[in-house]
C-alpha positions as CSV (number, residue, x, y, z in Angstrom):
1,M,-5.8,15.3,2.1
2,R,-3.0,17.8,2.2
3,E,-0.6,15.2,3.7
4,D,-1.6,12.8,0.9
5,L,-0.9,15.4,-1.7
6,A,2.5,16.3,-0.1
7,A,3.4,12.5,0.0
8,A,2.5,12.1,-3.7
9,K,4.5,15.2,-4.7
10,L,7.5,13.8,-2.7
11,R,7.3,10.3,-4.2
12,D,6.4,11.0,-7.8
13,P,8.9,13.0,-9.9
14,A,6.2,13.3,-12.6
15,A,3.9,15.3,-10.3
16,R,3.7,18.9,-11.4
17,G,1.4,20.4,-8.8
18,S,-1.4,19.9,-6.3
19,L,-4.2,20.6,-8.8
20,E,-2.9,17.9,-11.2
21,L,-2.5,15.4,-8.4
22,A,-6.0,16.1,-7.0
23,L,-7.7,15.8,-10.4
24,L,-5.6,13.1,-12.3
25,Y,-4.2,10.6,-9.8
26,P,-6.5,7.6,-9.3
27,G,-4.3,6.4,-6.4
28,L,-5.2,9.5,-4.4
29,H,-8.8,9.2,-5.4
30,A,-8.9,5.6,-4.1
31,I,-7.2,6.6,-0.8
32,W,-9.5,9.5,-0.2
33,A,-12.6,7.4,-1.0
34,H,-11.2,4.6,1.3
35,R,-11.0,7.0,4.2
36,V,-14.7,7.7,3.8
37,W,-15.7,4.1,3.3
38,H,-13.5,3.0,6.3
39,A,-15.2,5.5,8.5
40,L,-18.6,4.1,7.5
41,W,-17.3,0.5,8.0
42,L,-16.3,1.4,11.6
43,R,-19.8,2.8,12.2
44,R,-21.2,-0.5,11.0
45,W,-22.7,0.9,7.8
46,R,-21.0,-2.1,6.2
47,F,-23.2,-2.5,3.1
48,V,-22.9,1.2,2.2
49,A,-19.1,1.0,2.7
50,R,-18.8,-2.1,0.6
51,T,-20.9,-0.6,-2.2
52,G,-18.8,2.6,-2.1
53,S,-15.6,0.7,-2.2
54,Q,-16.8,-1.3,-5.3
55,L,-17.8,1.9,-7.0
56,T,-14.3,3.3,-6.3
57,R,-12.8,0.1,-7.7
58,W,-14.8,0.6,-10.9
59,L,-13.7,4.2,-11.2
60,T,-10.0,3.8,-10.3
61,G,-9.0,0.2,-10.9
62,I,-7.9,0.0,-7.3
63,E,-9.7,-2.3,-4.9
64,I,-9.4,-1.4,-1.2
65,H,-11.7,-3.2,1.2
66,P,-13.3,-0.7,3.6
67,G,-12.2,-2.8,6.6
68,A,-8.5,-2.3,5.8
69,T,-6.6,0.0,8.1
70,I,-4.4,2.6,6.3
71,G,-2.0,5.0,7.9
72,R,-1.0,8.6,7.0
73,R,0.8,9.7,3.9
74,F,0.0,6.5,2.0
75,F,0.6,6.7,-1.7
76,I,-0.3,4.3,-4.6
77,D,1.6,5.1,-7.8
78,H,0.0,4.0,-11.1
79,G,-2.5,2.1,-9.0
80,M,-4.2,-0.1,-11.6
81,G,-4.7,-3.6,-10.3
82,V,-3.9,-2.9,-6.6
83,V,-5.9,-5.1,-4.2
84,I,-5.9,-4.6,-0.5
85,G,-7.8,-7.1,1.7
86,E,-10.1,-6.6,4.6
87,T,-7.7,-7.2,7.5
88,A,-4.7,-5.6,5.9
89,E,-2.9,-3.0,8.1
90,I,-0.8,-0.4,6.5
91,G,1.5,2.0,8.5
92,D,2.5,5.6,7.8
93,D,4.6,6.6,4.8
94,V,3.9,3.4,2.8
95,M,4.1,3.3,-1.0
96,L,2.6,0.7,-3.4
97,Y,3.1,0.5,-7.1
98,H,0.7,-1.0,-9.6
99,G,-0.5,-4.6,-9.5
100,V,0.3,-5.1,-5.8
101,T,-1.9,-7.6,-3.9
102,L,-2.1,-7.6,-0.1
103,G,-4.2,-10.7,0.1
104,G,-5.2,-13.7,2.2
105,R,-4.2,-17.3,2.1
106,T,-7.0,-18.8,4.2
107,W,-10.8,-18.9,4.4
108,N,-10.6,-18.4,8.2
109,K,-12.2,-15.4,9.8
110,G,-10.0,-13.0,11.7
111,K,-6.6,-11.7,10.7
112,R,-5.7,-13.1,7.2
113,H,-4.1,-10.2,5.4
114,P,-0.6,-8.7,5.8
115,T,0.6,-5.9,7.9
116,L,3.0,-3.3,6.4
117,E,4.8,-1.3,9.0
118,D,5.9,2.3,8.5
119,G,8.0,3.3,5.5
120,V,7.5,0.1,3.5
121,V,7.7,0.3,-0.3
122,V,6.2,-2.5,-2.4
123,G,7.2,-2.8,-6.0
124,S,4.9,-3.4,-9.0
125,G,3.3,-6.8,-9.3
126,A,4.3,-8.0,-5.8
127,K,2.0,-10.4,-3.9
128,V,2.2,-10.1,-0.1
129,L,-0.1,-12.9,1.2
130,G,-1.3,-14.1,4.6
131,P,-1.2,-12.7,8.1
132,I,2.4,-11.7,7.9
133,T,4.3,-8.6,8.8
134,I,6.7,-6.7,6.6
135,G,9.0,-4.7,9.0
136,A,9.4,-0.9,9.0
137,H,11.5,0.6,6.2
138,S,11.6,-2.6,4.2
139,A,11.4,-2.8,0.4
140,V,9.5,-5.6,-1.4
141,G,10.8,-6.2,-4.9
142,S,8.7,-6.2,-8.0
143,N,6.9,-9.5,-8.7
144,A,8.0,-11.0,-5.3
145,V,5.6,-13.5,-3.7
146,V,5.9,-13.0,0.0
147,T,4.4,-15.5,2.4
148,R,6.7,-15.1,5.4
149,D,7.5,-12.2,7.9
150,A,10.3,-9.9,7.0
151,P,12.2,-8.0,9.7
152,P,12.6,-4.2,9.6
153,D,15.1,-2.8,7.1
154,S,14.9,-5.7,4.8
155,V,14.9,-6.2,1.0
156,V,12.4,-8.9,0.2
157,V,12.8,-10.4,-3.3
158,G,12.2,-13.6,-5.3
159,I,9.6,-16.3,-5.7
160,P,9.2,-17.5,-3.0
161,A,10.5,-14.2,-1.5
162,K,13.4,-14.2,0.9
163,A,14.2,-11.3,3.2
164,R,17.7,-10.0,3.1
165,P,18.8,-7.6,5.7
166,R,20.1,-4.2,4.6
167,H,22.3,-2.6,7.2
168,V,21.9,1.0,6.3
169,G,22.2,4.3,8.0
170,V,19.6,7.1,7.9
171,E,21.0,8.6,4.8
172,T,21.1,5.4,2.8
173,R,17.5,4.6,4.0
174,A,16.4,8.0,2.5
175,E,18.1,7.2,-0.8
176,L,16.5,3.8,-1.0
177,A,13.1,5.2,-0.3
178,A,13.4,7.8,-3.1
179,P,11.2,7.1,-6.1
180,E,14.2,7.1,-8.5
181,Y,15.6,4.1,-6.7
182,F,12.6,2.0,-7.9
183,I,12.1,3.5,-11.4
């Protein structure tokens, strides 16, 4: 929980303190609840986990399937309308804005949702669909519809989205990951 609070403070310039974040940020509430429901899902308490995740959706407006795997320091800013599917995999230090869908494109069982590697930022309204991978430290633009893999350090924009490489150093990567870059 402390890591999640620290990540939220780092990524949201409007955050004024840990108490405000803990009480008033539905993105954090959804993440914390998901960690409980995911643990129950892994222990095969699937109905309880699904019921809990639906209650969380009702309370926060953020739908995270309890089967989704989410890494450390994950942050959802303004989370209303975020949907994360059952087989989605999210790495460490990932940030999503409101209206993002990590969804499937098939009725098949098995892996059908995207993988976001470490340090990915997904802009508001973006749809990342299917069993694809968005490479580490990439940025998905607002309202992009992504149906193909993107290599690490990419900017993914458009409908249909196209990945464009960004050849950046460590300093530029930090600048591009800063919240003010997307605001």
